[in-house]
N, C-alpha and C positions, 0 to 999 in steps of 0.2 A: 387286755391284760387278763391272763388266766389265773383264777384263784382256785385253789383246792382246799377242801375241808375234810376232816375225818368223817367217815360214813357212819354216823350214829343216827338211829332212828328211834327215838324214845317216845314218839306220839302214841303208838298203840300200847307200848309198854307202860307208859306213865299211868294210864287209867287202870291198869291191873296191879300197880304197885301198892303196897300197904299204905294206909293213911299217914303214918308217921314219916315214911319215906317221902311222900308227896309234900308234906308240910315242911320237911327239912330242905327239899329242893326249892320250894317256894321261898323260904327264908333266905337261902343262899342266893337266889336270883335278886331278891329285894335288897340284900346287903352287898350286892356286886361281887360276890364270891363265885368260884367255879361251881357250876350247877350241881355236880356230884360230890362236892366236899362233904365228908362225913358219912358217906354212903358206901356200902361194899356189896359185892355179889357173891353168892354161894352156889357153886355148881355141884350136883350130884350126877355122876357120869357112869354109864354102863359101858365097858370096854370089850373089845374083841381083838385078837391078833397081838395081844401084849403078853409076853412070856418072860421067864427068868432070863432068857437070852437078850432081851432088849429093854427090860425095865430100868436098868441102871442108866442107860442112855436117855430114856424118857424122864427119869428122875433128874438127871443133870439139866436137861432142857428146861423143865418147868422150874426148878430151883434157880436158874439163871434169869428167869423172867421177873423183872422188877414189879410187875403188876400183880404177881401172885404172892399172897402173904403167907399162906400155909396150905399144905396139901397132904393127903394120905392116899396110897394105893393099897388095896386089899392084898392080902397074902396070896390069894389065887389069881391076882392081876385082872380080875374081871370088873372092878369098880374103882372109882376115884372120887374123892370129895376135895374141893378146893375153895378157899376163901380168898377173894381177889379184890383189888380196887375196882370200883363200879364201872370204870371204862373197859375193863376186860370183857370181851365177848366170846361166845362159843367158838367163833371162828379162830380165835387165837388158840383155844385149847385144841381144836381140830388140827391146826397146824403143827403143834408140838407132837401130838399123838401120831399124826400122819408121817411125821419125819422118821418115825421108828417103825413104819408100816402097820401101826395100830389103827383101830377104827373106833368111832363112837356109834354105839347101837341106839342108845337113848340118853336124854339128859333132862334135868330140871335146872332152872336158874331162878334164884330168888334174891331180890334186893332187899337189904336191911340197913338199919343204922350201924355205924362202925361200933365195934365192941372195944 
């Protein structure tokens, strides 16, 4: 029987997460809750190849993603910030941006407790 699981690798990320996030995840585990319950991720992304011609399509794609809670794209289309459910990974953002022929030049990802 073949079993497939989502490709999450939190081993290395876990040790670099803030202490309050680690504590929340440990509490979730001990209470039998989803590991990332109450945790969110914040992306700061530097973009290229996003312009007035494709920003609306990008906005529509990101707005339709149930994992994205909120986002902003700068007026010059060179940066984006997104607050997402913790399971959203940079690959998800790359997919949306790539669908409009945009690219991610740099990014940071920070885990924090949900606000």
